[in-house]
C-alpha positions in Angstrom: 42.2 -25.9 2.8 40.7 -27.4 -0.3 37.5 -29.2 0.5 37.0 -30.4 -3.1 34.0 -28.2 -3.9 33.9 -26.2 -7.1 33.8 -22.5 -6.6 30.9 -20.9 -8.7 32.2 -18.7 -11.4 30.6 -15.3 -12.0 28.3 -15.0 -15.0 28.7 -11.5 -16.5 25.8 -11.9 -18.8 23.4 -12.8 -16.0 24.7 -9.9 -13.9 24.2 -7.5 -16.8 20.6 -8.8 -17.3 20.0 -8.2 -13.6 21.2 -4.7 -13.8 19.1 -4.0 -16.8 16.0 -5.4 -15.2 16.6 -3.4 -12.0 16.9 -0.3 -14.1 13.6 -1.0 -15.9 11.9 -1.5 -12.5 13.3 1.9 -11.4 11.9 3.5 -14.5 8.5 2.1 -13.8 8.5 2.9 -10.1 7.2 6.5 -10.4 4.2 5.4 -12.5 3.4 2.6 -10.1 3.4 4.9 -7.1 1.2 7.4 -8.9 -1.2 4.6 -9.9 -1.3 3.2 -6.4 -1.9 6.6 -4.9 -4.9 7.2 -7.3 -6.4 3.9 -6.4 -6.0 4.0 -2.7 -7.0 6.8 -0.3 -4.2 5.9 2.1 -0.8 7.2 0.8 1.1 4.8 3.2 -0.8 1.8 1.9 -0.2 3.0 -1.6 3.5 3.2 -1.0 3.5 -0.3 0.5 1.7 -1.8 -2.4 4.0 -0.1 -5.0 7.1 -1.3 -3.0 5.7 -4.9 -2.7 4.9 -4.9 -6.4 8.5 -3.9 -7.4 10.1 -6.3 -5.0 7.7 -9.1 -6.0 8.6 -8.4 -9.7 12.3 -8.8 -8.9 11.7 -12.1 -7.2 9.6 -13.4 -10.1 11.7 -11.9 -12.9 12.3 -15.3 -14.5 8.6 -15.6 -15.1 8.6 -12.6 -17.5 9.0 -13.9 -21.0 8.7 -10.6 -22.9 10.4 -7.6 -21.3 8.2 -5.3 -23.4 5.3 -6.5 -21.4 6.9 -5.3 -18.1 4.6 -2.2 -17.6 1.4 -4.2 -18.1 2.8 -7.0 -15.9 3.6 -4.6 -13.1 0.2 -2.9 -13.4 -1.7 -6.2 -13.2 0.4 -7.2 -10.2 -0.3 -3.9 -8.5 -4.1 -4.0 -9.1 -4.3 -7.6 -7.9 -2.3 -6.7 -4.8 -4.7 -3.8 -4.0 -7.7 -6.0 -4.5 -6.2 -8.6 -2.1 -5.4 -6.0 0.5 -8.8 -4.3 0.4 -11.3 -5.0 3.1 -15.0 -4.3 3.1 -15.8 -1.1 5.0 -19.0 -0.8 7.0 -20.2 2.1 4.9 -19.6 0.5 1.5 -22.6 0.7 -0.8 -24.3 -2.5 -1.8 -24.6 -3.0 -5.5 -27.9 -4.8 -5.2 -29.5 -1.9 -3.3 -28.1 0.6 -5.8 -29.3 -1.3 -8.8 -32.7 -1.7 -7.1 -32.9 2.1 -6.9 -31.8 2.6 -10.5 -34.4 0.0 -11.6 -37.1 2.1 -9.9 -38.5 4.4 -12.6 -39.2 7.0 -10.0 -35.6 7.2 -8.7 -33.6 10.3 -9.7 -31.2 12.8 -8.2 -30.4 16.5 -8.1 -27.5 16.9 -10.5 -26.5 20.3 -9.1 -26.1 18.6 -5.7 -24.1 15.7 -7.1 -21.8 17.9 -9.1 -21.3 20.3 -6.3 -20.0 17.5 -4.1 -18.0 15.9 -7.0 -16.1 19.2 -7.5 -14.9 19.0 -3.9 -12.0 16.6 -3.9 -12.6 15.3 -0.4 -16.2 14.6 -1.2 -15.3 12.9 -4.4 -12.7 10.7 -2.8 -15.1 9.9 0.1 -17.7 8.9 -2.5 -15.1 6.7 -4.3 -14.1 5.1 -1.0 -17.7 3.9 -0.5 -17.5 1.8 -3.7 -16.3 -1.8 -3.3 -12.9 -2.1 -4.7 -13.9 -4.2 -7.7 -16.2 -1.3 -8.8 -14.0 1.5 -7.7 -10.9 0.5 -9.7 -12.6 0.4 -13.1 -14.1 3.8 -12.5 -10.8 5.4 -11.5 -8.7 3.5 -14.1 -11.1 4.4 -16.9 -12.5 7.9 -16.1 -9.6 9.3 -14.1 -6.6 7.7 -15.7 -7.9 7.0 -19.2 -7.4 3.3 -19.4 -9.4 1.3 -22.0 -11.8 -1.4 -21.1 -9.4 -4.0 -22.5 -6.6 -2.7 -20.3 -8.8 -2.8 -17.2 -9.9 -6.3 -18.1 -6.3 -7.5 -18.5 -5.2 -5.8 -15.2 -8.1 -7.3 -13.2 -7.8 -10.7 -15.0 -11.5 -10.6 -16.1 -13.3 -10.6 -19.4 -14.1 -7.4 -21.3 -17.8 -7.7 -20.7 -17.2 -8.1 -16.9 -15.0 -5.0 -17.0 -17.6 -3.0 -18.7 -20.3 -4.2 -16.3 -18.1 -3.2 -13.3 -17.5 0.2 -14.9 -21.2 0.8 -15.4 -22.1 -0.3 -11.9 -19.2 1.7 -10.4 -20.4 4.9 -12.1 -23.9 4.3 -10.9 -22.7 3.7 -7.3 -20.6 6.8 -7.3 -23.5 9.0 -8.4 -25.7 7.3 -5.7 -23.0 7.9 -3.1 -22.6 11.6 -4.0 -26.4 12.0 -4.1 -27.1 10.3 -0.7 -29.7 12.1 1.4 -31.1 13.5 -1.9 -34.9 13.2 -1.2 -36.0 14.1 -4.7 -38.2 11.5 -6.1 -40.5 12.1 -9.1 -43.0 9.8 -10.8 -41.8 8.8 -14.3 -44.0 9.3 -17.3 -44.9 6.3 -19.4 -42.0 5.8 -21.9 -41.5 3.5 -24.9 -38.2 2.5 -23.2 -38.5 1.8 -19.5 -36.1 3.8 -17.3 -34.1 0.9 -16.1 -33.4 -0.3 -19.7 -32.3 3.3 -20.6 -30.1 3.5 -17.5 -28.4 0.3 -18.3 -27.4 1.8 -21.6 -26.2 5.2 -20.4 -22.7 4.0 -19.5 -22.2 2.6 -23.0 -23.8 5.7 -24.4 -21.2 7.9 -22.6 -18.4 5.8 -24.2 -19.9 5.9 -27.7 -20.5 2.2 -27.9 -24.2 2.0 -28.8 -25.5 1.1 -32.2 -27.4 3.9 -33.9 -30.9 2.5 -33.2 -30.3 2.0 -29.5 -28.6 5.4 -29.2 -31.6 7.1 -30.8 -34.0 5.2 -28.5 -32.0 6.3 -25.4 -31.9 9.9 -26.6 -35.7 9.9 -27.2 -36.1 8.6 -23.7 -33.9 11.2 -22.2 -35.7 14.0 -24.0 -39.1 13.1 -22.4 -38.3 11.3 -19.1 -38.5 13.5 -16.0 -36.2 11.3 -13.9 -33.4 10.0 -16.1 -31.8 13.3 -17.4 -30.6 14.3 -13.9 -29.0 10.9 -13.5 -27.4 11.2 -16.9 -26.2 14.7 -16.2 -24.6 13.5 -13.0 -22.8 10.6 -14.7 -21.4 13.0 -17.3 -20.3 15.6 -14.8 -18.7 13.1 -12.4 -16.9 11.4 -15.2 -15.5 14.7 -16.4 -14.5 15.7 -12.9 -12.6 12.4 -12.5 -10.8 13.2 -15.7 -9.6 16.3 -14.0 -7.7 14.1 -11.5 -5.2 13.2 -14.1 -1.8 14.6 -13.1 0.9 13.3 -15.4 3.5 15.6 -14.0 3.2 14.2 -10.5 6.5 12.8 -9.3 7.4 10.4 -6.6 9.0 12.0 -3.5 12.7 11.3 -3.3 12.3 9.8 0.2 9.7 7.3 -1.0 11.6 6.4 -4.1 14.8 6.0 -2.1 13.3 3.5 0.3 11.9 1.4 -2.5 15.2 1.4 -4.4 17.0 0.5 -1.2 14.7 -2.5 -0.8 15.2 -3.5 -4.4 18.9 -3.3 -4.0 18.7 -5.5 -0.9 16.7 -8.1 -2.8 19.3 -8.0 -5.6 22.2 -8.4 -3.2 20.5 -11.4 -1.6 19.9 -13.0 -5.0 23.5 -12.6 -6.0 25.1 -14.3 -2.9 27.2 -17.2 -4.2 25.6 -20.6 -3.8 27.5 -23.7 -2.6 25.8 -25.6 -5.5 28.1 -25.6 -8.5 25.1 -25.3 -10.9 24.1 -21.9 -9.5 26.3 -19.0 -10.5 26.5 -15.6 -8.9 28.2 -12.3 -9.2 31.5 -11.8 -7.3 32.5 -8.7 -5.5 35.1 -6.7 -7.4 
């Protein structure tokens, strides 16, 4: 019986666009899962975040103006999702307390102890877990995955200076976490550059971002200060060890990938159900 309503006609172009976008999401899926796994200690939570990111991207696909920006768009969504889901742990380090230590000219560590713990994957991951998420992510993204400061700033939706500050603080916190229970404390000699000022520049020194004059001053300080070189050696060693975590050949397990693709297919099916409104077109079943 004809009720007078107009039956929506299929739009082949829209269906083809949907297929293409779904294929792009499937291509990005392994990278998203690898990234989530690096940023989160819990593999199940990492899988959930990657799946939620892919499904959320499909639901918001109309918001993406430039398809070339899809990888960055997905990474930003994933990072924000991880930040939103993270909760403060009782054993997280406090940045104010850590900076208070590093401001103390007599504070130092035993680099051999720090590096010994950093070279043990469980110890290193435990140390990373003690960093608040806003400091942990820049350290892992930059030192372990090779992201630039600008890419981190974009993914975390913050300015470049803020991203660099979080990276500097995160590196300091990680060394402090790995050096915990290190009782070594030595009095610092009188230096032209005070220890805290030098330590604030060390992160930028590692990344080759200091002007020549500041670089020379930092190097002179490191040559004569009894407490800063062990801290610097620990920062260099931990950073290098994080770089060893890069594993571009890692693949997503078929079972995980299959579940995420099934969820994506379900979302696509739901979005393609014909609507009773004539202005909304959908794909018909052949």
